[in-house]
Residue, then its C-alpha position, 0 to 999 in steps of 0.5 A: m672449511y665447508a665441513r666448518t661452515p655451519v658449526l660457526t654459523a651454528i655458534a654465530i648464531a646461538a652467540l647473537a640469539g644469546g646476547a638478544m635474551a642478555q638485552d631483552m628489556a621491558n621498555s615500561m617500568t611501574l614505579v611506586s613511590w610517596g608522591g607530591a615533592y619526593q617523587h619530584s625529586q626523584d622523578e628530576a633526578y632519576a626517571k627524566p634522565y633516564m628516560q632521556m637515554h632511553p626513550e623507548v622506555s616509557v614509566t608510570w607512578d603510582e603513589s601507593s608505597n604508603e601500602a606497599v605491604a599490603k598491596l604486595r601480599a595482595q599481588a603476591e596472592a593474586g600471583n599477579i605482579t603488576w609493580d616493578l620498583v617500589d620505593v619504602e621505608g627501612p622497617d616495611s623492606q625488612r618486613l618485605c624482604d623476611e616474607g619473600l616479597a622482595m628479590e634479595v640484591n647482589f649489590d656488587e652486581v646490581l650497584a654501580k661503585g662509587d664515583d671515587g672508586s669507593s666498593v658499593e658496602d663502603d660508599f653505601g655503610d650503614s645504609l644496606i641494612n637488609d639483603c633487599f634494600i637499594p638504598q637512595i636517602v636519608f630523611s626525617t619525619t619531623f614536625g612544621y608549625r604555622t607562625d601567624v597563630a593568634a590565639w598563642n599571643g606571640k609564642e612558637p613552640q620550641d621542642l617536640c612536646a608542644i604537641f601536646d600542650l592544647e593549653n598554650f599552643p591551641g589548635k589541630r594537630s596532623l599525624e600519621k595515620r599509622p603508629k610507628k614515630n607516634l608511639e616512641w614521640a608520645l612516650i619521649c613526652d611522657g617522660v622515659p628516656k632515649d634509651q629504654l622506648y623500646e625497652v618500653l614498648d617491649s613491656p605488656e603496659g608499653v605501647d598503651r602508655a604510648l596510646k595513653k599519651l596520644g589520647t590527650i590529644k586525640d580530638q585535636v589531631v588530623w589523621w593523614s595518610s599521604g606525605a603529601d597532606t600535612p603541607q596541604l593542611l598546613a598551607d590551608g590553616e586547617v591544623v596549626m602543626g603537624s608532622t610529615y618529612n623534612g623535604r615536604l616542609f621545605s617545599l611549603i616554606e622555601e619554594q611555596h613560601q608559608p608561613v611555617k616553620m621547621l621544629w627539629d625537635w626529636q626529629v625520627f632518622d630513616f632511610d628510603g629506598w629502593i626493592i625490587p618484588a620477587d618473581l619479576p619475569e626476566d624482561r622486566l628485572a632487567r629493565v629494573e636492574d638496569f634503571v637501579r644502577f643508573a638511579t642510585d649511582t654517585k652523580r644520581l644521588a647527589d642530583q636528587a638533593k638539588y630538587i628536596s632536602y634528603g641526605p643521599a645515602r652515599a658518602s661518594s654523593q655528599p661533597l657533591v651537594s650543593t645549591h637548589a636547582v631552582l631557588g638557588i639556595e644551600m642545600g646543606p642548612h636545609m639537611p637532616t643531618n646538619p648538626a645544628n638540627q640535631k641535637n635531638y633525635l631518634v632512629n627507627n629501631i627497625e627490627w622491633w617495628a618488623d617484629n611488631q608491626d602488624d600487632v601493634e599497628a591493629r591495636f591502633q586502629a582498634w584504638l583510633a576506631q574507639 
C-alpha cells in the first residue's frame, strides 16, 4: 500500500493540474463590432446572457470592424494582438484567412450542433464560406430615403437608380467610403446585367466605368465610415437618401419613427460573422471558443433577431424567429430574405473582392481625393 501511494498521488495531482489547465480561461474579452443597433443586438443576445452565466467575465466592445483588416495587420506586425474576437463581413474574413491573420477553425469541435440535431455543416450551409469564418447573420446593405422631401413634389424613389437621378430626386446622398457595393450599384445603373458585373469589373476599363458613373453624383455625396452614420444623417435631414445596413434602417423607422422608408431594390446580401485572431494566448483562446460556442448556438442566433432585422445564419434558428423584444411586431417581413424584399438583389463575389480589394481600394481613395 505504501509503495503505491506516492504513484497514485502523483497521478491524481497531475490529473487535477491538467484539468485546471484545460479550464484555464481569461476573464476578459475585447469584442470588435460595428457599433449601433447591430452591436446592441449582439450585446443583448450573446454578451449579456454569457456574462450572467459567467459573472467573472468582463466584455469590452471596440467599434472598429470597418477597419479590421488594417488594424489586425498592424497588431500582428507589432506582435501585440489586443482583440479577442472580431466581427467581419465575408470578403474581409477571406482576406484575413488568406493572410494567416485569422485562425482556422474546426467547426465540429468549436461550434454546437443545431437544436434539431443537425450537423454544424448542414445547419450553417452556404454561410460556412471559408475555414476561418464563424457565421452569425445574413444581412443586406440597402437604401433608405426620407418621405418628406418637398423638392420631390410627392414622388418617392421606386428603384436603385433613383440614387443617380438628381433631377427628380435632388439632395445629398450618403454612400460608404469604400468601393465594395458602390461599384456594383454604379454598373447596374449604367446598364450592366447582374450576371456580367464581375466580368466587367475584371476588364481594364471596368472600375473606371463604375467610378465615372459615381462621378455624376460625387459632389452630392456624404461619405460614411460607420454603419451608424447614414441613419443619423437621415434623421437630421442632412441627406435625403443613403446606403446602410438594413438593420440600421429598421431601427430608424420602427424604433425611432423617423419619416424614412426602405428601398430594397438591388439590396446586396452578405454574410457577417466572427473571426478569431491567429496566435491568441491559450487562456484567451479558451475563453473565446467557449463564448463562440454559446453565442452561435440555435437559440442565441434566433434571439438576435428579436433586436434587429437580420436573418440568423443557422437553418435551425429560422423557425424560432418571432417578434421584436420591445416593439412586439413580427420580424419576418423585415428580414432581407423575405421574398417580397428580394425581387432584385446582389450577392458580393467574395473571391473577387478578396483578390482585388487592396488595388481597387487604392484606386477608389485616389478618385475620392481628386
